[in-house]
N, C-alpha and C positions, 0 to 999 in steps of 0.2 A: 504494499499501500504507499502511495507518496505522502510524503510530508507534507500536512497541511498549509503548515505555516509558509510553504516557499512557494506556494499556488497563490497566485495574487485571485483576488475575491472576484468575482462578474459584479457590475453595476445591479444585476438584478438580484442577486445573490445579497448583497449589502442592503438594497431595496426591501427586500424581502422580510429580512432580518430586523429591520428599524421599523417595518409598518406597523408591528406591535409596539402600545406605549409603555408597556410590562417592560420588555425586551429594555426598551431608550433608559426607560429608568433605573434599571440594572446595571447597564453599562454606566449611567452617569454615576450611579451610586458607587461602583466598584472604582470609578476612574479618581473619587476623591479620598479616597484611602488609599495608604503605603502597602498595610499589611493584608493577608489573605482575611475574607468576612467568610463566616461559617453560614450556613442554608438556613440557620435559623436566622439569625441575625439579619440577611439579608431579605428574607422574608418578613420578619418583624417590619423592618423599615420600608419596603415595598406596599404590606397591608396597611400601615401610617400612609404613607401617601394615599393611596387609592382610596383610604375613606377620609381623607381630611382631619385626621386626629390623631393626639399624640400616641406614640408606644405603651404608654402605661395605661390607655382608655380603649386599646383592642380586646377584644373576646377572642377566646381561644378558637372558636370556629373561623371568625376574619383571619387570624394569622394560620392558621391550618388548610384552609382554603388556599391559600395564595401560594403556602409552601408546597403542597400537594401540584399546584401548578405549575412552579420553578422548575419543582425536582422530574416531574414526567413530559412538560415540555420546553419551557425555556431554555433550562440550563443544558441539555440535550443537544437543542439546536445551534445554542451558541459555542459548545464545547466542539460538534461537527465541524463548526465552521474555523474552528483554532482561532478564537477570539478568545475565551478564559480556559482555563483548568480548573476540573472538580476533582479534590482528590477525596474519594467516596469513602476513606477509612476515618476521615477527620471532618470530614463535611464542609474542606474547605474549598472557598472558589477565589479564585485572581484572575487578572487579566493577565493576556501576553501582551508580546512586543506590535501583535495584530492588529491589538484594539487599538493603536494609532492612527492606522488609516481612518476610523469612523469621526474622529474629533471632529475632522470637517463637517461633518454632517450632525453631529450634536452638540455643535457649540462648546464644547468642554475641554479643548486646548486653551489651557491657563497660561500656557507657554509663549502660544502665539502672541504678538503685539496685535491688538487691532486699535484703529484711530478713533478718540473718542470726541467726533464731529460735535457733539452738546458744547464741549469745552471751544472748539474753535468758535461757533455759534454765538455763545457767551461773552466771549473775548471781543470778537469783531462788532457784535452790538454793542458792549459798552466802550470800544476805542471810540465809534460811533457817535455816542451821546456825549463822551470828553468831547472831541473833535469839536461835534454840532456848539456845543456850550461855549467852547471856547472865542469859536471863529461869529459866534452871535455876539459874546460881548465884547472883543477887539473890534470888530467890524461895523455891529451893527445890521439890522432888516429892516429897510423901510418897510413891509411890508408885516403888521404884529400876526395876521392870520396864517401867513406864511411860516411865520414861525411856529406859533400853536400847532399847525399842523404836521410841520418838520419834526418836530419835539415829541408830539404823540406817537408818530411813527417809530421815532427811534425809541421812546420807552416801551411801545408795545413788542416791537422786536427784541428786546433784551427782555421783557419780561415772558416771551414764547422761548428765547433761547433757554432763560432762566428754569420753564415748567421742562423743556426738553433735559437740561441737564440734572434735578432732580428726579424726573422720572427714569433715567436711564440708571442712577444710584441705586 
């Protein structure tokens, strides 16, 4: 049998694996930890996420239902694709290097730098407000309403950029 990790996954296989929200959550969960995770803790985390509750508030039935699904369906699918390794003796699950190729689809690649456009918008708007104020004070504007409209527009732009920035955080 060929080594699965040496073969490139097809786009269809990747999309099939990622089509299930539970599998996407599993991959994101595993990508945020550096140590192997037990099936029980992964099941608890997944059940808490799905039920939008704290892990302590889960019923045994909620956790067990997810654990059975992970054990019978999702863990084997991810393991067959070479994305995770599952040790049945210890019930520990770890991501393989092959999982790195999925980060582009999961937005889970924390090492990849992304542009924070909302910071650029906010800086541009703030610079515009300051420049407009300086020019208005230094030169003066003959039309009062032109000044008011320009200032309102720049303040609106700054407010929108600030809202985008806060929403991005």
